[in-house]
N, C-alpha and C positions, 0 to 999 in steps of 0.2 A: 310152553310147546310141549307136544306129546312125543313120547319115544316111539321108534319103529325098530324092527329087526330086519337085518339083511345079511347077506354072505359076500365077503370079498376074499377071493383066492381061498375058498373053503373054510375061512374063518367067520364065525358068528360074531356079528357087531351090532351093538345097540347104538342108535344114532338119534339125534333130534330131527323131527319132521321140518322140512324146509331146507335142510342142508343139501349140497350137491355131493355127487359121488367123490369128487376130488377132495372136498373139505373132510368127509368122513374118512376117506383112505389116509390122508395127511395126519389127521388127529390120531390114527391107529398105526402110525409108523410105516405105512405102505406107500413107497415112492412111485409116483407118476410123473413122467417128464411134462414140463410145460414151457411155453414160450411167450403166448399172448395173454397170460393170466398174471394179474397182480392185485392184491388186496389194496385199497378198498373198492377198486372199480369193477363195474358190472362184468361178468364173464361173458365172452362173445363166441369162443370156440372157433375163432378164425384160423389159427394155425394148424389145428387138428393133430398136434403132436401128442395130446393128452387122451387119445382114444383108448377106450376099454371095451371089452365085450360085455354086454348086459343081456340078462334074460329074465323077463317077467314070468310069473306062474303061468304055464301053459303056452308061452310064446317061444318063438325062435330066437336064438342068440343073434344079436345085432351089434354093429359097432357104433358107439356114441362118444361124444366128447365128454370127459369126466367133469370138466369144469362148468358144463351147463346142464348136465343130466341130474334130475333130482334124485336123491336117495329115496326108495320106496319100500314099503313093508313087503318082505318076501322076495325082494330083488336079489338076483345072483350076478355078481360081478367078477369077471376075470381080468387081471391087469397084465398078464404075461403069456398069453397064448400065442401059437404060431401066427394065427391071423392078426393079432394086435401088433406082434413084432413086424410083421411084413408091411402093415399099414404105416407104422411110425418110421420105418426105414425108407419107404417111398416119400413120405412127407419130408423127411430129412434130406434126401437126395434132391427133391424140389427146391427146398429152401437153400441148400448148398449151391445148386445151379444158379438161383436168383442172386445170392449174395456170397459168392466164393470167398471174398476177402474178410468177411465179418468173423471175428474171433468167437463171438457169441453163438453163431450159427455153427462154426466148426466144432466148438464144445458140445453143442446139442447133438450134432450128428454123431459125433464120437460116442456119446453117452448111449445112443441107441444102435451103435455097431456099424456106423457109415463113415468111411474115410474119404471116399470120392463119389462123384456123381456120374451117371452115364448120359445125363442130359446136357445139352449145349448151355454154356455159361451165359448169363445175361449181364454180369458185372453190375449190378444194382447194389445200392447201400441199404435199402429199406425192405424189410420182409413183409410189409403191409400188415403187421400184427394188429393195428388199431389201438394199441395202448395210448398213444399220444392224443388221438381223437377223443377217447373216452376220458383221459385226464383233463384235457382242455374243456370238455363239456362239464365234467364233475367240479373241477376247481374253480374255473373262471365263469362258467354258465354262458359263455359267449359263442361256442362252436366255431372258433376261428379256423380250425383245420377240419376237413372232411374228406371222405372217399367220393370218387366219381369214377364211373365206368364199371365194367364187370369183367371177370375172367382176366385174360392177359393183358387187357386194356385199363384195368383198375389202377388208380394212382391216388396219391394224396395231394390235395391242393387246399388253398384258401378259397372262400366263396368267390365265384366268378373270376378266380385267379388274380384277384386285386391285392394290393399291398394290405396287410392285416393291420390297419391302423388301430383297431379296437383292441389288440393284444395288450394284455396288462403286464407282460413280461414276468409272469409268476414263475416260469421255468418247469411247471408240471410236466409238459411234454418232453422236455429234455431228460428230466429225472427218471421217467418210466421207460424211455426208449432202451430196449434190450441190446440194440446194436450200437448204441452210442453215436448216431449219425446226426442226432439233433443237438446243436450247440447253441447255447445262449449267447447272443452278442448284446453288448450294451446298447440300450435303447436311448437315443438322443433326440431331444425336440429340436426341430429345425426352426430357428426364429426367422419371422417374416421380416423382410427389409422394406 
């Protein structure tokens, strides 16, 4: 791979072409909060808590998810501007409204300076981060769980909401779940009589 040069928070950094902004920042000791990102799974940018401000040569600064945005030659990245902080706080408030009892969400919200939400609470236990979907696809290759719907109607289900008989019980989904709501139960075969 070839090397590229970019700036993160005013610091000149040399990175490998093909890395994301999050990977480069992390390797250089620059902390960017994440929720739906976990190696080795493909980043998706679903939660949007890892937003940063990026500016290409001659372009306007724009918010992008650090986990999915490719590091590029001459890119300027700012990880802690007022615009970035405001976006992360809004995201944290929305997550806190959706999952007010989740310790992981409370910790993340506190990390970005949010202690409570102004939005009505939904009392859900899943942030819809998609890690379980990506883990299921990557580890088992079976796509046992997936998303359906969009926006506020989005939810996780098994295909056609049927019992996931194809599930191998690998536990990858439970292992990556940041809110720890997925629990592995012992899979027993039911003998036919």
